[in-house]
N, C-alpha and C positions, 0 to 999 in steps of 0.2 A: 391457706394450705401451701405447704412446700412440696414440690414434686421431685422425688428422687428417681432418676432413671439411669440404668446402666447398659441399656441395649438388650438385644435378645440373643446375640450369638454366644456370648460368654458371661458367666456370672462375674461379679466384682465384689467378692466377699469382704475384702479389706475395707472398702468404702461403706458397704451396707452395714457391716458390724460396727464401724466407727460412728455412723449416724445413729444407729439403733442404741448404742451405748450412751451417746450424747443425750438422746431422748430420755433414757432410763435414769440418767444422772441429773435431769432437769435443766440441761444446757439449751434445750430446744423447747420452747413453749408452744410454738405453732403445731398444728396438726401436720403430720408428714404422711404422704401416700407414696409408696414405692413400687416401681416396676423393676424386679430383681434378676430376670433371666432364669434359666433352668438349672436345677441341681445345685443350687448354692445354699448359703446360709439362710436360715429362715428367721426373720426378725421377730422379736418378742414385744417390741414397744411401738410398732407402727403397723398400719394396714398395708398389705402388699399383694401383688399378683406377679406371676412369672412374666406374662406379656399382656399387651393390650392391642386391640385392633386400631387402625389408624384414626378412626373417628373418636374412640374413647381416649386415645393418647392425646389427640389435638385438644379435646375438651379439658383434660387435666392441665395441659400447658396453659390454656386460656384462663382457667380458674386460679392457677398458682400465683402466689405473691413472690415466689422465688423458686429457682431450680437448682438441683444438685445433680452432678453427673460426672462421668469420666471425661477426659479431655479430647474427645473425638470431634472432628470437624463438623459432623452432622449435628451434634448436640450444641456446639458453639453457634453455628449458623442459625439453628432453630431459636435459641435464646435471643440472638441479635435481631432476627426477623420479627420476633414478638415483643421486643424491648423488655425482656425479663431479666432481672438480676440472676446471674449464674455463678455458682461456686463449683469448681471442678477439682478433681484429684486425678492426676495422670496415672494410667495403668503402667506398671513397670515390669520389665523382662525378668528381673531377679526374683519376682514372686510368681512367675509363670502367667502373668495377666495379659501379656502380649508378646509378640515375637521380637520386638526391640523397644527402645525408649523414645520413639518419635513423639509421643504425646507430651513429653516434658518440654520439648522445643515449641510445640504448638501452644501449650499453656503459657510458657514464658512470653512468647510474642504477643498473644492476645491480652495477657496481664499488663505488659508494658504499654499497650495501646489504651488501657483503661476499660476494656470491654468485659473482663471477667475477674473474679477472685479465684485464687489458687491455693489449695492446701497440698503441699508436696509430701507431707507425712500425716499420719493420723494424729500426731501430737499437735499439729497446727490447726486441725479441724475445729476445735471448740472456739478459738478466737475468730476464725473465718466465718463460722456459723453466726456469731454475733454481728460481724460486719455485714453479712448478707441482708440483715434486716433493714439496713439504711443505704445499701449500695445502689448507686444509679449508674448503669453502664453508659460509657461514652457512645454516642451514636456512631455507627460505622459509616465512613465516607467511602464511596466507590471511587476507584481511580482508573476509569476506563482508558484514558489516554496513556497512562503509564503501562498498563497491561498490553495495550495494542502496540506500543513501542517495543516492549520486550519480545513480543511475538514476532514483530517485523525484524528485529535484530537477529533473532534465532533463525528465521527463514533465510535471511541474507547469508548467514554463516553456512547453512546447509547448501545453498545454491553455489557458494564458492568451493565447497569440498568436493 
């Protein structure tokens, strides 16, 4: 099962419609279960709910062979923590999906690091869905020393000011 989740604050119809169309056109062979948020597009080709409680959500993540989501840090961290292949589509300001395009930068960085797959447009989604079947995310390496050094440098700058 592939778990599609868009969060609970805002619907993400562009992504939900694209995945639903892909299922309808036979591009997605696996079962897809979706958490779609409130007042959005209602899928015709997959089982869905508006929201899930934490226990049910965690269970879907555990059972999933792959995840599809927006490019929020919570979704990316969740996939990395569970070592699940993740395909994201960034929410875009031009479609009223977010207040700015920060998810594009987030997606690009994690894609460069080999942690996620990214479909920047709905046209890219079919190929990326095929790639998701075999994608193995690179393990995330923590960089505690580098983070500590950056914090230390910042604190020194504040002290001087």
